C-alpha positions in Angstrom: 115.2 64.3 91.3 116.2 67.7 92.0 115.8 69.1 95.6 116.6 72.5 97.1 119.6 72.9 99.1 118.8 72.7 102.7 119.1 76.4 103.8 116.8 77.4 106.8 114.0 79.8 106.2 113.9 82.2 109.3 110.9 83.7 111.1 110.3 87.2 109.5 111.7 89.9 111.9 108.5 92.0 112.9 108.0 95.1 114.6 105.7 94.6 118.1 103.1 96.9 116.6 102.1 94.5 113.7 98.7 93.4 114.2 98.4 89.9 115.4 96.3 88.1 112.7 98.8 90.1 110.1 101.7 88.6 112.4 100.4 85.0 112.6 99.8 84.9 108.9 103.4 86.3 108.1 105.0 83.5 110.4 102.6 80.8 109.3 103.9 81.6 105.8 107.5 81.2 106.5 107.3 78.3 108.3 104.9 76.7 105.8 107.5 77.7 103.1 110.2 76.0 105.1 108.6 72.7 105.5 108.0 72.6 101.9 111.4 73.2 100.7 112.5 70.0 102.9 109.6 67.9 101.9 109.6 68.2 98.3 111.4 68.5 95.1 111.6 71.5 92.7 109.2 69.5 90.2 106.9 68.7 93.2 106.7 72.2 94.3 106.1 73.7 91.0 103.5 70.8 90.0 99.9 72.6 89.4 97.5 71.1 91.5 94.5 73.1 90.9 93.0 76.4 89.4 93.0 79.5 92.0 90.3 81.8 92.6 91.9 84.2 90.2 91.6 81.6 87.1 95.6 81.0 87.2 97.0 77.6 88.0 97.9 76.9 91.6 101.3 75.4 92.3 101.9 72.9 95.3 103.8 75.7 96.9 101.1 78.0 96.8 98.6 75.7 98.1 101.0 74.5 101.1 101.8 78.3 102.1 98.2 79.4 101.8 96.7 76.5 103.9 98.9 77.6 106.9 97.7 81.3 106.2 94.3 80.0 106.2 94.4 78.2 109.6 95.5 81.4 111.2 92.9 83.5 109.6 90.4 80.8 111.1 91.7 81.2 114.5 91.5 84.7 114.5 88.0 84.8 113.2 88.7 87.0 110.3 87.8 87.0 106.7 90.4 86.1 104.1 90.8 87.2 100.3 93.7 85.0 99.0 94.8 84.4 95.7 93.8 80.7 95.4 91.0 80.3 97.9 89.3 83.6 96.9 87.1 85.1 99.4 86.0 83.3 102.7 83.5 85.3 104.5 83.5 84.9 108.3 81.1 87.7 108.9 83.8 89.9 110.3 84.4 93.5 109.6 88.1 92.5 109.2 89.8 91.0 106.4 93.1 89.6 105.5 94.2 90.2 101.9 96.9 88.2 101.4 99.2 87.1 98.5 100.5 84.0 100.3 103.5 83.2 98.0 104.4 86.2 95.7 107.2 84.7 93.3 105.8 80.9 93.5 107.7 80.1 90.5 111.1 81.6 91.7 110.2 79.6 95.2 109.8 76.5 93.7 113.1 76.7 91.7 115.1 78.2 94.5 115.2 81.4 93.5 115.4 83.3 96.9 113.0 86.0 95.7 109.7 85.3 97.0 107.4 87.1 99.5 104.4 87.1 101.8 102.2 90.2 101.1 99.1 90.8 103.5 96.9 93.9 104.3 94.7 94.3 107.1 91.3 95.9 105.7 88.5 97.1 108.0 85.1 97.4 106.5 86.9 97.2 103.0 89.4 100.0 103.6 93.0 99.0 103.9 94.5 100.1 107.3 97.8 97.9 107.8 100.4 96.3 105.5 103.0 93.7 105.9 105.6 92.4 103.5 107.9 89.6 104.4 110.7 88.3 102.3 110.6 84.8 102.9 114.3 83.5 102.3 115.5 86.4 104.6 113.2 87.2 107.2 113.3 90.8 106.2 110.1 92.7 106.4 108.4 96.0 105.4 105.6 97.2 107.6 103.2 100.4 107.3 100.2 101.7 108.7 97.7 103.9 106.8 97.9 107.7 108.1 101.2 107.1 110.1 104.6 108.0 109.7 106.9 105.2 108.0 110.8 104.9 108.1 110.5 104.1 104.2 111.2 107.1 102.0 111.2 106.6 98.0 114.0 108.2 95.9 111.5 111.2 94.7 112.4 110.4 91.2 109.9 112.4 89.1 111.3 111.3 85.5 111.5 108.3 83.8 114.8 109.1 81.8 117.9 107.1 83.6 115.6 105.9 86.4 116.1 102.3 87.9 113.0 100.3 87.0 111.5 96.7 87.8 109.5 95.4 84.9 107.3 92.2 84.7 108.7 90.1 81.8 107.3 91.3 78.3 104.5 89.0 77.0 102.3 88.9 73.9 100.8 92.5 73.5 103.1 94.4 76.0 106.2 94.1 74.1 106.1 97.4 72.7 105.2 99.2 75.8 107.9 97.2 77.4 110.3 98.3 75.1 109.3 101.9 75.4 109.6 102.0 79.1 113.0 100.0 79.0 114.6 102.4 76.4 113.9 105.4 79.0 115.2 103.7 81.8 118.7 103.6 83.1 118.6 100.3 84.5 115.9 97.5 84.2 115.4 94.5 86.4 113.1 91.5 86.5 112.6 90.0 89.6 109.5 88.1 89.4 108.1 89.3 92.6 105.6 92.4 92.5 105.4 92.5 96.3 109.0 92.4 97.1 109.5 95.0 94.1 107.2 97.4 95.4 108.5 97.4 99.1 111.9 98.2 97.1 110.4 101.4 95.5 109.1 102.1 98.9 112.5 102.1 100.6 114.3 103.8 97.5 116.4 100.8 96.3 114.8 101.4 93.1 112.8 104.1 91.3 109.7 102.5 90.0 108.3 99.0 89.1 105.1 98.1 86.4 103.4 95.7 84.2 103.8 97.4 81.0 100.2 96.7 80.0 99.6 92.9 80.3 96.9 93.1 82.7 98.7 90.3 85.1 98.2 92.0 88.3 95.3 90.9 90.9 94.3 93.3 93.9 96.3 90.8 96.1 99.3 91.6 94.2 99.1 95.4 94.7 97.4 95.5 98.1 100.6 95.7 100.3 101.9 98.7 97.7 98.5 100.9 98.2 99.6 101.5 101.9 103.5 101.3 101.9 104.5 103.4 98.9 102.2 106.4 99.4 103.3 106.3 103.1 107.0 106.7 101.9 106.1 109.2 99.4 105.2 107.4 96.2 102.5 106.7 94.2 100.7 103.6 93.1 97.9 103.4 90.0 96.9 101.4 87.0 98.4 102.1 83.7 95.2 102.5 82.0 93.6 104.8 84.5 91.4 102.4 86.2 90.5 102.5 90.2 92.4 100.1 92.4 89.7 98.5 94.7 90.1 96.0 97.4 87.7 93.7 95.2 87.0 90.4 96.2 86.7 89.5 92.7 90.2 87.9 91.7 89.3 87.7 87.9 89.6 91.7 87.9 92.9 92.7 86.5 95.2 95.5 86.5 98.5 96.9 85.1 100.2 98.2 88.1 102.5 101.2 88.2 104.4 101.6 91.5 106.9 104.5 91.6 108.8 106.8 93.6 106.8 110.1 92.9 102.9 110.8 91.3 105.2 112.5 88.0 106.9 109.3 87.3 104.0 107.1 87.8 102.2 109.5 85.4 105.2 109.3 82.9 105.4 105.8 83.0 101.6 105.1 82.5 101.7 107.5 79.4 104.5 105.3 77.9 102.6 102.1 78.5 99.7 103.6 77.2 101.2 104.8 73.8 
C-alpha cells in the first residue's frame, strides 16, 4: 500500500491577536491532518466516505480534519458552517465559517498544497479571517477594517499577469483558454484558499474559476476579508453577490485579483 512519507506537520504560527475560537480551529486542523497522515494510506485518505452538505463527496481526510474542528467549535459554543457538515446552529451570534481541508485531493496524495481556511462571522458579517498552510505552518491573518501587512501587486491588466486557475472543466474550457492566453504565467495549485492568500501578499496577480461554478462560499470566505484589506478585489465572474449563506449548494465562479480593474477584466474574459 502507498503510504505518505512520515513528515512532521507543524502547528500553525499564529499572531497572538487571532480570536481564540479561530486559532483553536486552525491548530485542531493541523493536528488532525498530522494524525491522518500517520494512520492512513493515500488510498484510505482519498476514500469517499460520505456526501458533504455541499453535495460533493467527502474524503476520509476531509472527515477527520472537520471532526476535529467541530469539537473546537462546540467547546467555544459558536455556530459552525463547514463544507462537509453544513450549518451547525448553537444559537450564537458568532459563526465559524471554515473550509477544513482546502486541497483535500492534494493532501490525500501527499502533494503539500492544502490549507485550513476560517472566517469568524458576527451576526452574518465576516470580521476576521485566518488561512494556514497545513504542511508548513505558515499563516495569513486579517481583521476587517484594520491595516494588514499584506499588499497585492496592484496589477490592473490581464496581459502578462501571473494567474492561478482552476483546472478546465466541461463548459469552462473556452473561457479558461481566453484567460490563459492573456496571462504571462499560469499555475494550477488546486487550493483556492492558498491561491487567494498568495494574491493578497503579491506572490501572484490573480486567481479565478473560469466559469465552472465550482466555488462554495467556504472556498472564498477568507479571501473576502484578506484580499480587500491588501488592496485587491474579490467578485463572482458572472456578477452574483458573494454572501455568507449557510446554503452550501449555492455556487460561484470566484475571481480574486490584485485590483478591481484586473478583476473586472478577468470576469469579462470569462463571461465572453
